[in-house]
N, C-alpha and C positions, 0 to 999 in steps of 0.2 A: 534562442539564447541557452535553453538546457539541453545539453545533448544526453545525458542521462543522471538518473541520481539511485545511489545504492544504497544500501544500509545490511549492517553485520547481520551475521545469525550465528549460533553455536549449534543449530541441528539445520544442516542445509535440505536434506529431507523434508522436515516437517515445515519449514519455509516453505518450499516448492508446492507441497500439498495447501497451504493457507492462500499464497499467493496464485497460485491456477485457478482457486476457486474464484476469488475476487476477481482476477482478469478475465477469467472467461465471461462470467456475469457482465462484465464493462465491455465486453467485445473485442477483448486483445490477446494474443496466444503467444505462448511462449518462445521466443525467437532463439536462445541457444541457452544450453545448458552443459556444465561440463561437471569435475567433482568438486569443484571451488565457487561457482558462481551460476546464478540464472538469470536472465533477462526476458521480460516481456515488452511487447509493443508492436508496432506494425513492423511487418517483417520484410514488408516489399519498400515502405518508405523509410532509407535508411538516416534521413535527415530528421525523421519524425523523433521527440524526445522519449527514452527508455525508462523502465524502473527493472532495478538488480538488486539481488541478495544473494551476499556470500560469506566464505569466509574472510577476514582481514587479511592484506596482502603480506602484512608482517607476520604471520604465524601466532600472532596474541589472539586473547580472546576477547569476542566482539564485546564491545562496552555499548551502552545507551547512555547518550548524554541528554540533559534536560535543555528542552528551548527546540530541539530539531524536531521538526513535523513534515510530512509530505501532505498534502492536500490536493485529492483527484476531484476535477472537475465533472460532476455528473448533471446528467440532462432532466432529471426529475427527483422530486421528493420520493416518490413510490421505489424508483431504484435505488436511493441512499436508504431506506427503510430495509429493502432486500439486502443490499451490501452488508449494512451493519449487522443484521440476522445471520446471514453466512460467516461473517467473520468471528461472531461471538461462539458459534457453534462449531467452529475449527481452534477456539483455543485464544482468541482475542480477548480483552480486557477493556471494560469500559473505561473511558474518559470525557463522556457527554454524549447521553442517546440521542438518535433523531430527534430534530425540532427547531422550529424557527429562533434564531439568533438576532432579533432586532436592534440589539447593539453595534452589530456588525453593518448593519444596512435594511433597508425596507426588502423583505421578503427573502432575505437570508437565511436559508434552511442548511443545518448541516449535523454532520454524527461524528464523533471523535473517539478513538481507540488506540489500542496498542497491540502489534503483533504477538504472537507467541514469544518472540524475545525482547519485547519491550518497546519496540521502536514504535512512535508515536505516528499515527495517519488519522487523515480525515477526508469524507465525502462532503462536498459543497457544491450548492446550487442555489 
C-alpha cells in the first residue's frame, strides 16, 4: 500500500548521517541521493516501501506537524534498544524510551524518538 514515506529536513547532510546509521542497523541501504533528497530501502525490489528525507519541494523551510509518525517494524527488542541508542547518539531526542507498552497489546515493545529535525519515528515489535 505504501510506496514511500518522506520527512522534511533543514540539513540534508545531517539527516543522511542520522538515517544512514539507522537503516544500516536495520539492514537497508541508501537507494538514491542528490542535493535535495535521500531514499533508503531495498535497491533491488522497487515495489518495496522506501523512506526518504529531503528539502520540501516548494522551497520553504521544513515544518514538523504534531501527530505524524513513521513506525518501523523491528524483529527484536535487542535491536530496538540498539537503534534507540544509535539515534540518541546522533542527535535524536527522546519521546519514550525502549520498553513494553502493554496498553497497545501483549508483548508490544517500542521506542519513540524524534530525529534531529523533530520528525517523530518509532521502532516497534
